[in-house]
N, C-alpha and C positions, 0 to 999 in steps of 0.2 A: 505495500498501501505508499504512493506518497502523500503529501497533502502541498504540491509547489503553491506557496505565498508569495505576490507580487507587493515588495516597500516601495515607497514614493519618498521623496521628500525632496517640495516644493518651497525654491527662493524665490525670490522677486522675479530675475531673470535666468533660471534654473532650473532644471530636474534631476534630483540623482534616484538610479533606481536599483535594484537586484529583486531579482527571484532565486527564495530560499525554497527544501526542500524543508518542510519541520516536520518531516518524521526523521529523516537520514541526517539534517541539516549540513546540508550537503549544497552550496552558492550553485545553482547551474544559468543564474547570464548576473548580466554585471552593466550598470550606459550610465550614464552623463550627456544630455539634453541645454547645453551654450547656450547664454546672449537672446535669450526666448526676446521677441519685442522689438527686439537690431535690424539690422538692413539683412545678416546672416547668418543664421543659425548652426549648430551640430549639432549630432547628435553622433554621438559614439557606443557603441554597443560591442561587450564581446563577450564570449559564450563558446566553451569547450574549445578554449584556448587563443579564441582568432576573433578578430578587434576588425569591423567597420563602420563605417563614418557615412553618417549621410551632410549632405549642405543644402540651403535651405534658410526660407523666410520662415520663422513661428513668428506667427504676429504678438501671440497670445496663449495658456495653455491649454488650451483644448485644443488647439492643432498641434501646437508640440504630442500631446500626448496620441496623440492620430497618428502622426511619426510613427513613433514611437510601436504604438501598434501593430503598425503594414513592416516597421522591424524583426521586429517578432514574429512578424507573416511569413514575413523573408525568407528569416536568417535561425527562424529558432529560439528557444524552445515554445512549446505549442503553449500560446496564450490561455487556449480553450480547457488548460489541464488546470489554469487558476483554481483553486481551494475559491481566494479572498482576496484583498487587498485591499492592506499596512497603509496609513500616515500618518509621520510623525508629525507630530502639532506638535508647535512651542508652547500656546500659553492655555491650559484647560482653564483658569482662575480653580475660584473656589470650590465649584459649583460641577466640573469635569473632573473627577480625581482617579477614575476607574477605565484603560482602557475599555472601549463601549464598540459596540453600529452605530452607523454614523445616516443619524434619517437629518429631516429636516429642520427636526428642534437644536441638534447639534449641530448643524450649521450654525443654526442663527442667533447659539451662546456666544457661539466660535467669535459670529460676526461681532455681539454687545464688546465681548472682551478684549477689539480689535488696538484700541487705544492704550490695554495696557505693554501690545507686543506691538505695537503696524509695522515697522518691517518684516516681520512672520507670518502675524495668522491673516492678513490680508490673502499670499497666495498661498496657503496653507490650503485656506478656501478655493480656490483657483481651482489649484493642484488636485484639492476633491472634486469640486463639478468639472472638470474635464474627464480625470479618471471615472465617473460615476457615468458621460456619457459613450467611450470610448470600453468597457465594461461593464453595462449595466445589467449580469445577466447570476453578478456575484457580490456580494457580502461586505462591504465598505469596512474597514472598521481603525479605528482613529487613538494613538497613542500620544499622550499629552507627557511632556518635558516635564512637567510642573507635578506630577500627580504623581512620584513617588515621594515626595515632599509634602504631600496633606497631611499626614500623622506628625508632622510640627506640630507639640502645644502654643499654648498661648504665650508664654512666656520666652518662645525663639518665636513668632511671626511676627507678634505687634509693635510696632515701628509708636515709639514714644512720643505721639505727636496729638493735637485734642482730636477726641473720643471718636465723632458727629462727623468728622471731614474726613476720617481713613477711613469709617462706614459708611462715607454719599459714594470719595471714591476706588473704596476697594483696595485701601494702601494699605498691604500687607506685607512681609514676606514670601514672596512662594517657591524660589529656589529652581535654577535649570542644569542643565542634563543627569534629570531621575534617568533617563534609559540606563544613561553609562554607566551612573552607579549603582542602578538596583544589577545588570548585569556581571562589573566587579563586586559587589557585597556578597556574591550570591559565589561568585566563585572563587572568593576567599575563602568563604565557610569551608565551601567543599575542597580546595587545594587542604586546610588546614586538619577537613577529617572532622568538624564539629556541625551539628545542626545551625542548620540558619538562627533560629530564633534564640538561641544562648551562646550568637557569635557575640561581640560586640569593637567594633573598626572606622578608623577612621577611611577612610577615600577619597584620594589626590588627583583629580583632576586635572591633569596640565596642561592642553596646547596651547593654540594660538587664544581660547578662551580655558580658562582655568575659575575648578570653582575644590570648595574639600567638604567633607558630611560629615557628619557625625552620628552613627547606626549604633543603637545599643540594645543588645536581644534583636538582633533582625526588624527596629525599627527607626526612619531617621530620625532627630529630636531635634538637629539643626545644619546650617548646611549654611555655605559663609553669600550665595548671591541673592537678589531681595525681592525688590519691588523690582528690579529690571534687572537682567545681566547683567549691569554695571558694576555692579559692588561687590566686593571681596579684596580673590589676589592680583596680584599684577598681574595684567595678559600683556597681548602681542600689544593691542593696540589699545586697553581698554584699562582706564588708569585704576579699578578700580578701589578704595574708600579713599574715602577724600572726608576734608571739613565741610557741610552741608554748605556752614557759609562764604565757601566760595561761591561759589553759582552769582549769590547778590553783590560777592564782590568787586566779580569780573563784568558781572553788566554796569555800574555806579562805577566802581576806577576808568575797565578798561569799553564802555558803552558797545561788548557784548549783547548780542541780544541772545535770547532762550536756545533755541535752534543754534549758532554760533558755538555757545557754551558744549550745547549736546554731539556735537559735532567733535570738539575739539577735547571732552573726555571718553570719548568710546573709538572717537577712526585715527586719533591726534597726540593720543595717551600714552601711559603704559612705557614697557620697554621702545617703543618707536620713539616717544616722544620723550625717555632722559636718553637715548643716543642713539636716531634715527635708525637704529636697525630692529623688528619687529622679531626676527627669524632667532632660535635661540644658538642655532651652529655657528650664526655672524658676531652673536655675543659671546659667544664664547671663545673664538677663535681674536676680537678682538680685544677681549679680556687677557688673556695669553701671551699676547702684540705692548699689553700695557697702555690701551687704552683705557683715560681716564674714566672718560663718561661710561662708555659700559660694566667697567670696576663698581660702578655707582651702582648703574643698574642694573646690575647681578646682586650688588649686596641690599639695596630695597625689597627685588626679585623671593632670597632666597631669606631678608628677614621676616619679614608676610605671611610666607607658606611656614614658618616656624613658627612664627607669634600664635598662628592658627590650632595648628595642630595639639600648644602645648594651653589654650585655652579650652579647647572641645579633649584632648586627657581630663584635664581635671575637670571638667563637666558632665565625663562619663567616667568619672572612676576608676579610672584606669582600663586597658585597650587589649583584645589579643592579636590585634595586626593592625600595620600603618600598613597600607597598598597604594601604593601610585601606579599611573594609567596615563594613555592618552600618547598622541607627537611627543611630548618630552618627556610625560613619568616612564614612556615605554623604554624610550633610547639617549639620554643623558644621562651616563650613570654620574658625569661632577654635577647635578642637580642634583640628584637622592645623595651622594656623597657632604655636599653642603646643609642638605636639613637633617640625613639623621647623625652629623659630626655638630647640628644645634641644639639635638636630642640628649646628647647625651645626661644630662642630667635627671632625665627621664629611665633611663636606664637604655636606651639603642645604642645597643654595637654595631657594626656592620664588617662583614666579610668583604677587603677592596678587591680579592680579587674576583669571584661571585658576582660582586657589581658592577665588572668590567667587564664582563663578558655580555657580546651582543646575541640579543637569543627572541626567539616570536612567544617562548610557548613558558607561562607563568612561571613563577620560582623563585623560593623564599633567596633574599640578599643580608640576611642579619646571622651572627654568629652566630650557632648553639647556647650560648651564654646571653644572649642581647634578653632585657627583661620583658619582649613583646616580639613573633613575628613586624618581620621587614620585606615586604611583598613585589613583587611586580609581577603584574597580570593585565596581555590584552585584554583593550576594550571591546563589546562589539554590539555595537547598536539594534546592529540591522538582527539579528540572529537572536539578542533580545525581544526586539518589534516579530519577529518572524513566532518567538513564543507565547506572546503573548498575544496574539489573533488567530495561533489555532486553539489556546487555552475561550476562548472567547465562542470560535464559529465547533468546537464543540459541541 
């Protein structure tokens, strides 16, 4: 028996897709549609190791997804075998808190929530509508990036602002990267040989976007991203935590509009703002060459991570594991070493030789005497999505 599931991740001008057999968890096809809405779009489709490319004008998501269907029809695998379509949906707010079949009410709620995620929910909705037209005879399922953190207690998700304003405008911590934190935390418990609901852990998702979560006995109780994905750790182009007074100060002192400040904090800050480089590999090379801006950016980046881990360690009362994942977390031995070195007061010790080995496998990089396990586990959001869709349609 096979259960092929098509997984879609729709952005404003692109759609990433995969087909995964949810029974044996094989990847059957991978694709990317780029430059939707521009003069010339590009569709790249890979199946059985062969890559196929098409270029055309995809003026909207519906046409782009129709082109995707045509590519499947020509090169396989057969879409008429697909049992469901899973949609990565960034913001479900506090109403859409679990993976669920998509109906008109779900789409209406996503539309209402669009002010909370103006760059993500509208293209996600367009992807849903386009996919429903392209594949009308199978169930469509929404997987919400915020759902994993719907378990946060009020003392974690509440901001200390006027309660009536917070309620009127749905201002609270939501958290993001939930699909990744969900997958990795389950994989960490499995790696340790412990039941998930008996495992207390901290997960560091370190990519161009970065977030950290505190998970106590299988329940997320805190996370670094907040109302938006801007809060928390230093990221490739996002500032992470800053004094909220910075916004009013820049408006008064520099005459910047709120849109300009928003763009500054999201697109021109973080590692890029401090060093003119957003890629950690470039930061590491420049740091080694003596670039003072890269050295400072590195120090700020590491200190922020160490600070959050220390806070969450105390909140959790100790942990079974600290796990690194995503592009930087999985591939930068130097970042992992610097973070764990900064945690020596908590009893963390690193096996430098094991940490230095590049691998795509889940692995422990701590010494046997470490107070808690330090793990590296590659994330797989698409596989997590496929598992959740399979559970819904079952």
